[in-house]
MIKOL-261006 format. One line per field, with one value per residue: residue in one letter; chain; x, y, z of N, C-alpha, C, CB in turn. Coordinates in steps of 0.001 Angstrom, whole numbers. Glycine has a CB too. Layout:
<pts>
residu: A,...
chaine: A,...
n_c1: X,...
n_c2: Y,...
n_c3: Z,...
ca_c1: X,...
ca_c2: Y,...
ca_c3: Z,...
c_c1: X,...
c_c2: Y,...
c_c3: Z,...
cb_c1: X,...
cb_c2: Y,...
cb_c3: Z,...
</pts>
This chain:
<pts>
residu: X,X,X,X,X,X,X,X,X,X,X,X,X,X,X,X,X,X,X,X,X,X,X,X,X,X,X,X,X,X,X,X,X,X,X,X,X,X,X,X,X,X,X,X,X,X,X,X,X,X,X,X,X,X,X,X,X,X,X,X,X,X,X,X,X,X,X,X,X,X,X,X,X,X,X,X,X,X,X,X,X,X,X,X,X,X,X,X,X,X,X,X,X,X,X,X,X,X,X,X,X,X,X,X,X,X,X,X,X,X,X,X,X,X,X,X,X,X,X,X,X,X,X,X,X,X,X,X,X,X,X,X,X,X,X,X,X,X,X,X,X,X,X,X,X,X,X,X,X,X,X,X,X,X,X,X,X,X,X,X,X,X,X,X,X,X,X,X,X,X,X,X,X,X,X,X,X,X,X,X,X,X,X,X,X,X,X,X,X,X,X,X,X,X,X,X,X,X,X,X,X,X,X,X,X,X,X,X,X,X,X,X,X,X,X,X,X,X,X,X,X,X,X,X,X,X,X,X,X,X,X,X,X,X,X,X,X,X,X,X,X,X,X,X,X,X,X,X,X,X,X,X,X,X,X,X,X,X,X,X,X,X,X,X,X,X,X,X,X,X,X,X,X
chaine: A,A,A,A,A,A,A,A,A,A,A,A,A,A,A,A,A,A,A,A,A,A,A,A,A,A,A,A,A,A,A,A,A,A,A,A,A,A,A,A,A,A,A,A,A,A,A,A,A,A,A,A,A,A,A,A,A,A,A,A,A,A,A,A,A,A,A,A,A,A,A,A,A,A,A,A,A,A,A,A,A,A,A,A,A,A,A,A,A,A,A,A,A,A,A,A,A,A,A,A,A,A,A,A,A,A,A,A,A,A,A,A,A,A,A,A,A,A,A,A,A,A,A,A,A,A,A,A,A,A,A,A,A,A,A,A,A,A,A,A,A,A,A,A,A,A,A,A,A,A,A,A,A,A,A,A,A,A,A,A,A,A,A,A,A,A,A,A,A,A,A,A,A,A,A,A,A,A,A,A,A,A,A,A,A,A,A,A,A,A,A,A,A,A,A,A,A,A,A,A,A,A,A,A,A,A,A,A,A,A,A,A,A,A,A,A,A,A,A,A,A,A,A,A,A,A,A,A,A,A,A,A,A,A,A,A,A,A,A,A,A,A,A,A,A,A,A,A,A,A,A,A,A,A,A,A,A,A,A,A,A,A,A,A,A,A,A,A,A,A,A,A,A
n_c1: 298164,296489,296383,294752,295752,295697,296498,298606,297255,294621,293510,293232,295367,295762,297448,299413,300834,302212,301949,304662,305671,306299,306036,303140,301115,298211,296365,293278,290216,288389,288042,286422,286502,289185,289296,287521,288932,291200,289990,289290,291841,292917,291149,291738,294405,294079,292713,294478,294473,295621,296617,299003,298184,299709,300862,298994,299188,300844,301368,299207,300392,303053,302873,301659,303667,305554,303952,303531,306156,306610,305057,304504,303867,302612,304196,302488,300234,301286,301896,299341,298189,299896,299343,296621,296939,298566,297029,294419,294196,296335,296223,293915,294148,296799,298009,296714,296617,296729,294935,292970,291378,288187,285074,282931,284270,285517,283284,282190,284218,284117,281568,282021,283906,282269,280763,282310,283731,283606,281708,283327,285906,285804,285577,288119,289791,288840,289423,292237,292717,291469,293065,295499,294739,294001,296516,297621,296251,297267,299836,299489,298806,296369,293040,290684,289378,288429,287115,285348,282043,281409,279449,279427,279149,277003,278338,277109,275965,273359,272159,273086,271818,273349,275726,276653,279097,278342,279206,279206,279447,281970,283723,283033,283007,284515,287143,288061,288303,290356,293651,296420,298737,297672,295849,296220,296454,293944,292404,293425,292602,289839,289477,290441,289904,291793,293232,294412,297096,297902,297740,299572,301861,302412,304552,306407,307269,305276,303278,301641,301097,300609,299292,297269,297072,297627,299774,299350,301620,302999,302798,302326,302984,302202,303841,304219,304342,306093,306579,306780,307825,306063,306800,304687,301149,298331,297151,297158,295277,295460,297496,297398,296236,295065,292734,292990,290930,290217,290388,292043,294418,295175,295567,297715,299615,300062,301081,303521,304799,305222,307418,310904,312740,312790,311134,312569,312021,311517,310734,308312,304972,303746,305119,306515,308913
n_c2: 156043,156627,159266,161708,163501,166346,166417,168035,167734,167813,165559,163060,161793,158834,158102,155863,153598,150387,147079,146561,149004,150491,153241,153873,154649,155720,156928,158699,159717,161252,162779,161404,158739,158188,158382,156325,154135,154231,153641,150972,149887,150346,148766,146212,145963,145906,143524,141677,141007,142412,143373,144284,146672,146863,144363,142813,143364,141627,139407,136759,134583,134665,134156,131631,130135,129932,128572,126088,125136,124703,122579,119262,116505,113457,112320,111957,113367,115955,116323,116255,118516,120495,120355,121162,123735,124933,124724,125695,127431,129404,130763,132281,133647,134317,136878,138548,140734,139499,140630,141634,139626,138652,137473,137505,137485,135005,133324,133837,132809,130081,129516,129873,127843,125669,125462,124181,122113,118994,118548,117416,118065,120830,121203,120360,122322,124600,123839,123917,126666,127649,126514,127831,130463,130179,129694,132167,133657,132573,133498,136097,137831,138405,139068,137496,134482,134514,132428,131265,130270,130160,128837,125589,123374,120533,117374,115006,112078,110509,107462,104338,101177,98467,96365,93335,90838,87559,84500,82287,83478,84572,82317,80768,82421,84966,84380,82132,83466,85200,86258,84001,85058,87039,85900,84999,87475,88663,86797,87149,89783,89439,87484,88578,91289,93282,96490,97909,98907,97625,94915,94856,95478,93287,91034,87919,87176,88016,86255,83466,80416,77990,78654,79945,82810,86325,89149,92592,94976,96792,98988,99602,102588,105059,107615,110342,108646,106728,103803,102860,101416,101877,101709,101244,101109,103299,104116,103416,101464,100126,98279,94943,91516,89034,86469,83675,82354,78934,78515,80591,80061,77852,79027,80795,79006,77594,79711,80170,77740,78007,79553,79968,79561,79216,81971,85026,86409,89143,89504,90544,89336,89936,91292,93350,92690
n_c3: 79179,76136,73625,71490,68646,66430,62893,60408,57997,58569,59657,62321,64785,66517,69420,71303,73751,73421,75050,75537,75935,73711,71488,69603,66707,64855,62117,61635,59982,61434,64689,66440,65514,66035,68855,69560,68634,70293,72715,72340,72100,74698,76192,75160,75980,78743,79038,78133,75449,73456,70181,67865,65469,63163,62597,61390,58757,57552,54865,53838,52470,53325,56075,55962,54827,56908,58734,57475,57440,60118,60908,62209,60895,59315,56268,54028,54855,54972,52263,51090,52289,51318,48589,48492,49493,47515,45146,45678,47974,48277,45698,46054,48576,49018,48484,50204,53027,56362,58222,56598,55694,55915,57421,55542,53066,53176,53248,50706,49125,49807,48831,46085,45600,46071,43826,42000,43141,44972,48024,50110,49255,49277,52023,52839,51698,53007,55626,55692,55303,57639,59674,59252,59811,62485,63579,63175,65028,67435,67154,67674,65605,64468,65716,65685,64190,60922,59759,61444,61920,59244,56633,55400,52536,52722,53579,53685,52192,50301,51598,50257,49286,50930,49363,49591,49022,48443,50188,48545,45989,46269,46567,44344,42113,42244,43435,41803,39364,39695,38927,39225,40552,42110,43710,46418,47704,47287,48637,51216,51809,51774,53735,56104,56242,56044,55307,52154,52395,54722,54040,51904,53288,54849,56396,56265,58778,60426,60135,61286,60489,61718,64077,62914,62536,61934,62405,62493,62002,60504,57624,54102,52404,49917,48312,46286,44100,44900,46738,50143,53301,56281,59608,61407,61963,61098,63495,67091,67527,65202,65373,65677,66222,64063,63418,61121,58623,57625,54808,54046,55393,53932,51389,51903,52706,50334,48867,50192,49698,47004,46709,45900,47915,51531,52995,54277,57578,57388,54818,52427,51906,49536,46758,44161,43201
ca_c1: 296904,296704,295774,294491,296304,295390,297622,298556,296345,293241,293073,293517,296259,295638,298779,299364,301992,301812,302345,306114,305949,306706,305080,302415,300205,297384,295648,291872,289616,287698,288473,285577,287056,290463,289016,286922,290011,292013,289234,289431,293226,293067,290403,292496,295584,293633,292253,295543,294174,296126,297319,299530,297493,300634,301249,297970,299506,301631,300621,298825,301373,304258,302577,301384,304967,306099,303073,303836,307503,306629,304175,305117,302822,303046,304580,301325,299396,301945,301755,297947,297997,300659,298611,295443,297431,299083,296019,293176,294230,297225,295750,292873,294482,298238,298401,295892,297089,295944,293859,291942,290554,287044,284098,282173,285135,285711,282029,282077,285194,283551,280454,282589,284488,281183,280200,283191,284345,282736,281670,284480,287070,285614,285878,289576,290346,288436,290140,293611,292651,291131,294220,296483,294225,294121,297914,297859,295732,298241,301020,299051,298793,294979,292279,289675,289474,287293,286467,284348,280672,281197,278618,280016,278180,276849,279106,276315,275478,272231,272572,272798,271675,274614,275859,277653,279411,278008,280280,279183,280010,283409,284453,282697,283161,285604,288465,288517,288604,291504,294929,297130,299684,296925,294832,296444,296203,292492,291921,293806,291724,288487,289449,290861,289433,292918,293316,295434,298440,298219,297990,300813,302993,302498,305791,306255,307496,304038,302294,301785,300128,300251,298287,296252,296917,298600,299911,299506,302581,303539,301966,302954,302388,302656,304014,304909,304547,307089,306046,307741,307281,305951,306902,303560,299896,297878,296834,297490,294297,295816,298381,296476,296398,293815,292656,292886,290019,290907,290699,293153,295617,295542,296087,299025,300514,300406,301936,304857,305386,305575,308665,312101,313441,312034,311242,313081,310930,311243,310291,306884,304236,303408,306034,306654,310198
ca_c2: 156313,157220,160567,162026,164796,166690,166421,169184,167476,167907,164286,162910,160667,158169,157769,155003,152726,148983,146455,146605,150432,151127,154235,153496,155687,155396,158133,158534,160893,162061,162643,160386,157425,158010,158117,154993,153166,154223,152945,149539,149530,150286,147604,145016,145909,145510,142125,140814,140572,143447,142965,145437,146819,146756,142994,142231,143654,140511,138702,135388,133647,134651,133449,130234,129489,129580,127565,124803,124703,124339,121453,117950,115556,112409,112803,112005,114475,117188,116454,116618,119905,121327,120375,122019,125100,125435,124764,126392,128444,130524,131616,133195,134439,134550,138296,139300,140909,138654,141389,141988,138447,138711,136382,137547,137074,133555,132675,133953,131854,128741,129386,129715,126499,124685,125347,123401,120995,118191,119067,116966,118831,122185,121139,120271,123644,125468,123417,124420,128105,127872,126181,128909,131632,129871,129883,133613,134121,132190,134340,137456,138627,138804,138859,136449,133667,134842,131199,130845,130549,130030,127686,124690,122465,119269,116243,113789,111503,109600,106082,103365,99825,97725,95270,92408,89682,86334,83516,81450,84251,84743,81079,80167,83332,85937,83767,81373,84345,86044,85773,83235,85851,87934,85110,85024,88830,88828,85947,87778,90936,88950,86662,89305,92674,94212,97542,97612,99164,96610,93653,94998,95567,92083,90265,86517,87060,88349,85225,82194,79526,76926,79208,80562,84218,87300,90359,93825,95826,97785,99195,100213,103859,105536,109063,110785,107515,105815,103035,102620,100769,102659,100648,101222,101473,104685,104404,102325,100389,99410,97165,93918,90145,88660,85033,83320,81237,77754,78656,81518,79324,77025,79903,81306,77846,77380,80825,79948,76595,78395,80320,79179,79259,79711,83436,85675,86984,90535,89537,90786,88287,90381,92328,93368,92144
ca_c3: 78509,74832,73369,70084,68247,65032,61962,59493,56877,59026,60224,63742,65050,67818,69940,72490,73969,73479,76332,75723,76118,72459,71013,68395,66234,63704,61715,61282,59358,62435,66085,67051,65144,66735,70269,69667,68455,71510,73761,72057,72420,76150,76663,74790,76846,80073,79031,77624,74074,72548,68973,67137,64177,62034,62264,60522,57364,57025,53835,54158,51900,54149,57323,55632,54589,58213,59343,56846,57841,61525,61219,62372,60514,58404,54945,53151,55319,54532,50806,50791,52693,50383,47325,48675,49652,46243,44084,46009,49032,47966,44596,46535,49751,49170,48448,51158,54410,57259,58858,55607,55405,56817,57353,54295,51964,53282,52845,49250,48557,49993,47876,44749,45531,46071,42472,41127,43862,45833,49399,50907,48802,49800,53454,52992,51396,54108,56817,55621,55567,59032,60509,59118,60526,63913,63973,63199,66321,68457,66959,67987,64379,64289,66934,65537,62984,60070,59283,62412,61531,57796,56285,54411,51919,53443,53047,53842,50942,50526,51819,49205,49837,51010,48409,50120,48186,49175,50327,47333,44880,46481,46298,43048,40991,42363,43639,40627,38228,40040,38398,40258,41350,42996,44404,47862,48176,47317,49720,52474,52040,52069,54941,57305,56245,56085,54297,51139,52920,55724,53334,51140,54210,55684,56229,56662,60207,61133,59778,62006,59870,62668,64989,62057,62887,61402,63218,61713,62711,59586,56436,52932,52006,48616,48319,45083,43196,45483,47859,51210,54498,57507,60631,62339,61297,61235,64894,68015,67321,63985,65730,66167,65772,63402,63094,59710,58335,57077,53379,53901,55801,52779,50328,52282,52703,48932,48457,50731,48997,45630,46720,45594,49171,52692,53055,55484,58366,56983,53420,52278,51236,48182,46284,42693,42823
c_c1: 297181,296048,295630,295047,295971,296652,297498,297559,294874,292690,293464,294314,296020,297027,298633,300666,301511,302287,303845,306612,306500,305610,304462,301476,299437,296494,294228,291332,288981,288251,287692,286107,288348,290238,288413,287986,290874,291310,289340,290841,293416,292345,291168,293734,295207,293234,293303,295309,294701,296883,297752,298827,298410,300906,300226,298212,300362,300793,300358,299884,302615,304013,302341,302683,305594,305281,303369,305182,307530,305756,304966,304027,303411,303316,303359,300384,299969,301757,300340,297682,298689,299937,297396,295858,297828,297981,294846,293320,295094,296768,294695,293403,295942,298635,297598,296643,296177,294735,292725,291031,289401,286060,283365,283007,285363,284456,281848,283026,284672,282403,280960,283201,283399,280580,281075,283847,283304,282782,282876,285734,286994,285997,287387,290225,290068,289223,291568,293632,292410,292304,295283,296027,294252,295553,298268,297330,296738,299504,300724,299153,297396,294212,291282,289918,288249,286564,285359,282951,280394,280411,279266,278927,278141,277643,278339,275781,274292,272726,272180,272673,273019,274605,276999,277847,279135,279212,280371,279807,281518,284176,284212,282954,284391,286968,288920,288903,289800,292783,295721,298049,298985,295943,294989,296153,294698,291905,292232,292882,290326,288422,289807,290304,290555,292766,294424,296839,298868,298539,299311,302031,303192,303763,305586,306471,306263,302946,302609,300712,299709,299168,297143,295973,297952,298616,300134,300413,303183,302629,302830,302226,302960,302684,304812,305208,305550,306476,307144,307027,307222,305872,305828,302306,299500,297614,297225,296554,294628,296756,297519,296827,295054,293824,292483,291875,290771,291281,291890,294463,296111,296155,297493,300057,300978,301329,303362,305549,305840,306884,309849,312842,312577,312209,311848,311902,310535,310720,308752,306217,304002,304338,306176,307950,310381
c_c2: 157007,158583,160766,163402,165070,166671,167626,168997,167551,166610,164220,161633,160136,157717,156932,154227,151296,148367,146448,148042,151108,152078,153801,154630,155197,156601,157808,159837,161816,161801,161550,158985,157148,157681,156727,153908,153078,153492,151436,149063,149371,149072,146314,144859,145434,144046,141152,140314,141564,142837,144220,145550,146623,145314,142327,142499,142558,139734,137250,134397,133537,133902,131964,129464,129044,128515,126186,124258,124215,123160,120161,116898,114487,112983,112951,113138,115806,117394,116844,118085,120852,121446,121288,123487,125694,125657,125679,127555,129648,131372,132627,134160,134842,136003,139165,139526,140107,139391,141732,140818,138422,137574,136355,137078,135563,132821,132720,132981,130431,128510,129155,128331,125444,124480,124501,122201,120248,118745,118668,117746,120267,122221,121074,121624,124610,125130,123932,125921,128374,127569,127272,130140,131411,130108,131367,134231,133812,133048,135812,138374,139137,138463,137726,135689,133948,133617,130745,131245,130478,128751,126885,123827,121148,118165,114929,113336,110584,108163,105201,101985,99090,96556,94359,91238,88421,85392,82644,82188,84399,83487,80534,81084,84234,85274,82954,82260,85259,85424,85098,84072,86866,87177,85185,86398,89090,88010,86561,88947,90480,88221,87400,90723,93686,95281,97191,97786,98133,95275,93715,95033,94342,91292,88844,86323,87362,87329,83937,81247,78400,77398,79864,82005,85052,88502,91553,94764,96901,97898,99734,101516,104258,107046,109474,109665,106501,105125,102772,101995,101778,101648,100682,101616,102908,105057,103223,101143,99568,98249,96089,92551,89668,87161,84808,82184,80128,77935,79579,80886,78477,77866,80386,80183,77556,78475,80606,78788,76965,79168,79396,78752,79762,81225,83928,86280,88390,90632,89728,89614,88648,91510,92222,92719,90683
c_c3: 77184,74709,71867,69782,66780,64185,61039,58340,57282,59582,61698,63979,66455,68243,71205,72624,74106,74792,76589,75845,74862,71993,69686,67992,65016,63403,61258,60684,60384,63822,66797,66768,65908,68208,70475,69536,69709,72647,73579,72414,73923,76734,76378,75668,78246,80148,78493,76230,73045,71371,68237,65784,62969,61623,61358,59051,56726,56020,54240,53684,52775,55441,57063,55398,55905,58908,58782,57334,59284,61887,61343,62146,59603,57009,54034,53550,54858,53028,50415,51135,51721,49048,47409,48769,48305,45209,44413,46985,48665,46781,45038,47596,49862,49271,49408,52467,55330,57837,57901,55253,56402,56542,56026,53114,51979,52837,51329,48559,48653,49009,46460,44571,45394,44698,41553,41812,44675,47253,50241,50535,49297,51277,53701,52751,52544,55375,56850,55914,57043,59959,60447,59900,62039,64396,64017,64495,67426,68379,67235,66777,64059,65570,66869,64242,62122,59529,60231,61926,60046,57512,55160,53782,52668,52759,53170,52480,51235,50650,50641,49845,49824,50026,48876,49158,48986,49221,49074,46153,45018,46078,44893,41860,41108,42462,42431,39441,38484,39508,39513,41145,42263,43888,45932,48444,48294,48464,51083,52803,52438,53406,56217,57386,56331,55001,53315,51703,53945,55070,52575,52042,55074,55361,56756,58161,61039,60864,60535,61468,60811,63640,64235,62464,62149,62329,62290,62491,61815,58375,55307,52647,50661,48635,47096,44117,43703,46692,48877,52401,55637,58653,61699,61570,61603,62684,65767,67822,66086,64239,66370,65614,65254,63100,61602,59533,57617,55615,53159,54350,54637,51668,50651,52348,51282,48427,48941,50030,47592,45559,46483,46859,50331,52837,54360,56250,57919,55548,53360,51568,49778,47793,44780,42247,43137
cb_c1: 295978,296187,296615,292971,297841,294719,297677,299939,296636,292379,293685,292210,297735,294637,299605,298162,302797,302380,301847,306822,306927,307010,305760,301624,300974,296530,296405,291040,288579,286200,288309,284144,287315,291328,288067,285837,290874,292341,287755,289125,294193,292537,289018,292902,296262,292478,290988,295723,292664,297035,296426,301071,296855,301936,301429,296622,300221,302115,301377,297471,301773,304725,301349,300483,305923,306184,301596,303847,308503,306222,303094,305780,301644,301990,305600,300582,299267,303448,302139,296970,298524,302065,298179,294658,298621,300110,295507,292219,294742,298599,295183,291701,294108,298954,298247,294570,297110,296821,294412,292600,291398,286339,283097,281660,286476,286079,280830,282372,286555,283056,279568,283643,285343,280105,280012,284259,285473,283158,280423,284721,287173,284143,285188,290161,289758,286922,290141,294232,291549,289938,294820,296700,292795,293699,298853,297197,294362,298606,301550,299872,299324,294342,291573,288248,289584,287753,287503,284643,280301,282559,277205,281108,278520,275364,280445,275145,276610,271199,271957,273912,270621,274857,276122,277236,280892,276797,280053,277736,279357,283697,284070,281260,281932,285382,288441,287436,287392,291601,295751,297935,300650,296176,294903,297877,296851,291860,292541,295258,291652,288010,290369,292360,288491,294253,293572,295249,298502,297058,296833,300768,302826,301251,306979,307231,308599,303557,302288,301650,300697,301499,298927,294958,297045,298245,301089,298117,303688,304979,300789,302917,302644,301749,304714,306174,304988,308395,305434,308452,308136,304686,308222,303802,298778,296622,295333,297426,292888,296439,299541,295041,296927,293610,291499,294271,288812,290034,289481,292887,295330,294318,295160,298944,299813,299146,301390,304787,304386,304464,308834,313037,314879,312494,309880,314144,311320,312511,310717,306635,302913,301921,307414,306593,311251
cb_c2: 157171,156306,161711,161965,164833,168075,165099,169440,166114,168362,163094,162894,161083,156952,159058,154029,153157,148197,145044,145902,150614,150063,155602,152179,156976,154109,158853,158114,160472,161779,163972,160516,157353,159274,159183,154802,153542,155649,153382,149244,150591,151570,147555,145077,147288,146367,142005,139659,140390,144419,142059,145318,148185,147433,142175,142756,144988,139578,138753,135053,134086,136073,134067,130143,130445,130799,127922,124948,125847,125491,121304,117795,116281,111293,111854,110669,114455,117152,115147,115705,120129,120748,118962,121604,125131,124473,123372,125424,127827,130004,130753,132399,133693,133945,138833,138559,142429,138143,142656,142508,137116,140060,136502,138952,137811,133157,133348,135395,131962,128555,130638,130790,126217,125107,126731,124293,121492,116692,118591,115457,118804,122655,119924,119226,124195,125340,121921,124130,128758,127028,124842,129269,131950,128409,129141,134289,133461,130712,134180,138022,137807,138099,140089,137047,132142,135687,130081,131461,131869,130019,128141,123802,122224,118876,116129,114020,110725,109714,105540,103373,99023,97210,95810,91892,89720,85625,82636,81032,85631,85086,80035,79756,84178,86816,82875,80412,85186,86246,86937,82161,86581,88972,83653,84616,89855,88403,84553,88255,91822,88023,85524,89361,92889,93456,98934,98516,100539,96447,93335,96254,96744,91195,90956,85643,87968,89732,84967,82389,78947,76463,80218,79753,84420,87735,90222,94500,94976,97421,100166,99255,104966,105017,109538,111461,108009,106580,101707,103933,99535,103630,100729,102183,100527,104910,104727,102812,100967,100350,97624,94273,89223,89483,84373,82911,81711,76516,79191,82788,78433,76275,81107,82026,76601,77318,82158,79685,75451,79232,81076,79975,79922,78992,84064,86775,87017,91379,88213,92091,88031,90833,92211,94801,92898
cb_c3: 79398,73762,73998,69762,68472,64945,61142,58924,56283,57913,59442,64564,64874,67757,70228,72417,75227,72270,76379,74561,77249,71367,70863,68613,65899,63963,60601,62526,58336,62410,66829,66547,63621,66604,70827,68594,67243,71936,73745,70563,71879,76790,76007,73312,76919,80501,78200,78516,73890,73305,68069,66949,64095,62374,63532,60901,57266,58171,52505,53530,50489,54446,58012,54392,53844,59086,59111,55314,57664,62327,60144,63796,59813,58332,54310,53177,56853,54881,50115,51571,54115,50170,46937,49942,50616,45689,43814,46570,50317,47693,43485,47101,50953,48038,47047,51429,54825,58388,59451,54347,55482,56687,58483,54039,52036,54728,53536,48798,49280,51451,47911,44488,46777,47030,41863,40579,44777,45813,50081,50708,47271,49606,54088,52025,50076,54366,56908,54226,54728,59416,60077,57627,60066,64190,63001,61981,66636,68311,65539,69135,63212,63041,67280,65558,63332,58928,59124,63799,62011,57029,55873,55056,50440,53537,53770,54837,50209,49380,53108,48099,49038,52453,46957,51518,47694,48523,51577,46988,44806,47949,47310,43044,40863,43570,44871,40194,37897,41567,37774,39609,40427,42176,43945,48183,47230,45967,49616,52414,50785,50958,54775,57361,57386,55912,54950,49911,53535,56704,52363,50294,55084,55484,56967,55883,60612,60732,58238,63582,58591,63453,65929,62107,64410,59926,64243,61415,63294,59157,56737,51685,53070,47477,49617,45450,41869,45886,47371,51623,54905,57482,61296,63560,61716,60415,65064,69468,67195,63005,66703,65799,66915,62096,63852,59144,57481,57225,52616,54693,57042,52248,50121,53627,53307,48075,48997,52230,48930,45025,48055,44694,49203,53991,52871,55130,59816,57120,52678,51507,51942,48087,46969,42167,43475
</pts>
């Protein structure tokens, strides 16, 4: 059980032992404050929620550095998080002790961001801060996440009338006006609904013109201005087989005939080289 003792300066020191039996102390202006603090400490120890008051002094930047290093995410996800952290989060919170970041300060930061960034961007910045603070809770550095209950700007946009390209416009206007070297790519996107990365990552081995189908098994990603192949789509649902309409079979057949030699199964349909 802890106890309160007076100090030579006229203040009062709360003394207690943490769950590992190490002696701890904290000084207060009044005896009442010291006793109230000790009561909270004993309650936290009994409920298994005890947190050393000293660890909350760790700076946000230092904890965020360890959090970033310990994440296991896709390269592009890491780069986006790193960019948000560097541009928006660390300039505001980097020099703050973790325990000093409170709900009101976070709400004021979100309000300030909302005056210069789109709602979706504000949500990304806030999300990074909240994830770091959640990890601080798991590390027993703070007791609560100050991001809980913060109001974010609405990301809902007013609906706009859908503008679909008619079949006639596609065949009579869009496709004829497309440059020959992009025609098959435009036709593929229109005829299958593939995303850009899926279409760019399509290899000849995944195309069966006789059966009029393509298999999506890999995608192209761009990171730091460099494009590379990722040997699987974004999710399990992304691996799929898609039927080809007759006009697209014809376009891809013409594309293959335009090559100097039969393509290797691993060769991409569309490449800069």
